[in-house]
N, C-alpha and C positions, 0 to 999 in steps of 0.2 A: 835112267828114268826120264820120262817126258816132263815138261813143265807142270802138267796137271798132276802127274804122280808125285812130283816133288811137293807141290802145294798141299796135296792130301796128306803126305807123310809128315810135313811140318805141322799141319793142323792136328794130326793124330798125336804128335809129340807133345804139343801144348796141352791137349786133353788128357793124355796119359799122366803128365806131370801133376795136374790138379787132382785127378782121381786117386792116383797112387799115394801122393803126399797126404791127402786128407784121410785116406783109409789106413795110413800107417804101414803101407806095403813098401818098406824101406829098400828091400832088395831090388824090386822092379823100379822103384823111384830112382835109384842110383843109376840105372841104365839110361835115363833121360839126359844125363850130363856128359859133356865132353871131358876128357881127362884133365883139362885145364879150366873146367867150369868154375864160374864165380856167381854168387848170389848177393844182391844188395837188397835188403829189406829194411824197414824202419827199425826193427828190433835187433838185427844181426847182419853183419857183412863179412864175407869171407869166401873161402873155396866151397865147392859143392859138398865136399866131405865134411867140412865144418858146419855147413848149413844143415846137413842131414843129422849130424850129431846134436846140434842145438835143437832141432825139431823133435828128435827122439827124447831129449831131456825135458823139453816142454810138455810133450805128450805124456810122459811119465808122471809129471806133477799136475796134470789136469788142464793145461793151457788149451783153449778151444779156439782154433783158427780154421775157417773153412773158406773155400774159393769157388766162385761160380763164374762161368765163362759166357761171353757173348760173341759179337761180331769179330771177324778175323781178317787180316790182310798180310800178305807176305811179298816182299821184294827180293828176288833171287838173282844172284850173280855168280854163276858157276857153282862152286862148292860152299858159297856163303849166302846168307840171307838175313834180312831183318824182318822179324815177325812182330806184328802188333795185334794184341787180342784184348778186346774189352773184357773187363773182369770186375767182380765185386769181392772184396775181402770182408768176411763176417767174423767178428770176435766177440765172445761172451766172457764176462768176468764181473766181479763186484767192484763198483766205484764208490768209495766212501760208504761201504756196507750195503749198497743198493745193487741188486743184480741188473745188469744192462746188456744190451747188444749194441755194438758199434758196427755200422756198415760203411765201407769206404769204396767208392766207385772210381775206376781208373782204367789203365791199360798195362798189360805186360809188354814191355819193349825188349825183345829177345834178339841177341846176336847169336845166330844159329850157324853151325858149321857141320859139313858132312865129314864124318870120321869113320874110317873102315867101312865105308858103304852105307852108313846110317846117318840121318840128321840128328844132331845133338845140340844141347844148349851150351854155348860157350860163355855167355854172360847174360844174366837177367837183371833188368832194371825196371821195377814198376814205376809207373807215372801215377801220381795220386791227385785226382781231380776234385772230389768233394766227399764229405763224410757227414755222418750224423750219429747221435747216441740216443737210444730209446730204452727206458726202463722196461723190464719184463712185465711188470704190473702197470698198465697204462695209468697215467696221471700221477705216478709216484714222483715227488720232487727229488732231483739229484743235486746235492749241494756242491756244484763245481766251483773251483777256485778260478775266478774270471781272469786274473793276471796270468796264472799258469796256462790256462787254455789259450789265451791270446799269444803266448810266447811261441807256440808251434805254428808251422805253416798252415795256411787255410785249408789246403787240400786234404790234410790228414790230422787236423788238430785234435779231434775227439779220439781217434785211434791212438795218437801219441799220448794223450792224457791217460787213457786206460792202460797202455803198455808201461808208461812210467810208473803208474800206481802199483803195478804188479812186479816191479823190480827191474825192468829193462832200461838200458841207456839208449834212448831213441835218437837216431840221426836226424838232424834238423835242417838239412839242405837237400832233401830229395826233390826231384822234379815234379812240378804240378802242371796244370793245364796250360799255363802261360808262364813266361819269365825266363831269365838267363839260364837256369838249370836245365829246363827242357830244351831250349835252343841249343845248348852245348851237347845234349844227348843226341839230338837230331844230327848235328854235325859229326859226332862220333860214328853214328850209324852210316851216314853217307861215306865217310872215310873207310869204314870197314868194308862196305860193298865195293869200293874202288880198289880194294887190295891193300889197305893200310895195315899198320901194326895191330897187335892185339887190342881188343876194345878196353 
């Protein structure tokens, strides 16, 4: 592949991930992942197979999480790449009995690897930059627990509040727009491109 072909293939991989995951097309979704693929989300962390199983279980009980993609950049070094893609996560649920949408804006930070001639996701770590919560009926008060809300990182505190309320144990040290967590992620990405160990 030429560099342009690689870039197009990596972008297609990221887009396929979002479309197939949100459509519940689990068989094709599984093809996006490297055999050693790992997913870190606020609500679940583990292997790609574990993430697919958790997503299927959530789908079956009505959990509504959708993904929308924006700008994309890829740094490629041989059979490895770091891809960053602007994204918005949208989740709908009831919070204290009030139907709401939470939208969280950030980036997918993907450690990508060519496997058997195809680009695949070896490790996905979202970066959570900012979020908000909106009642489905405009103007409806949502009685949030201020202390609980403030206990979550600023980049995904409304998303974490909603996910905690529906029973998930939310990871509280995910990378945001700035800070030591995202700086450590960037360093891991640089090491991966330089041929370092698994991300």
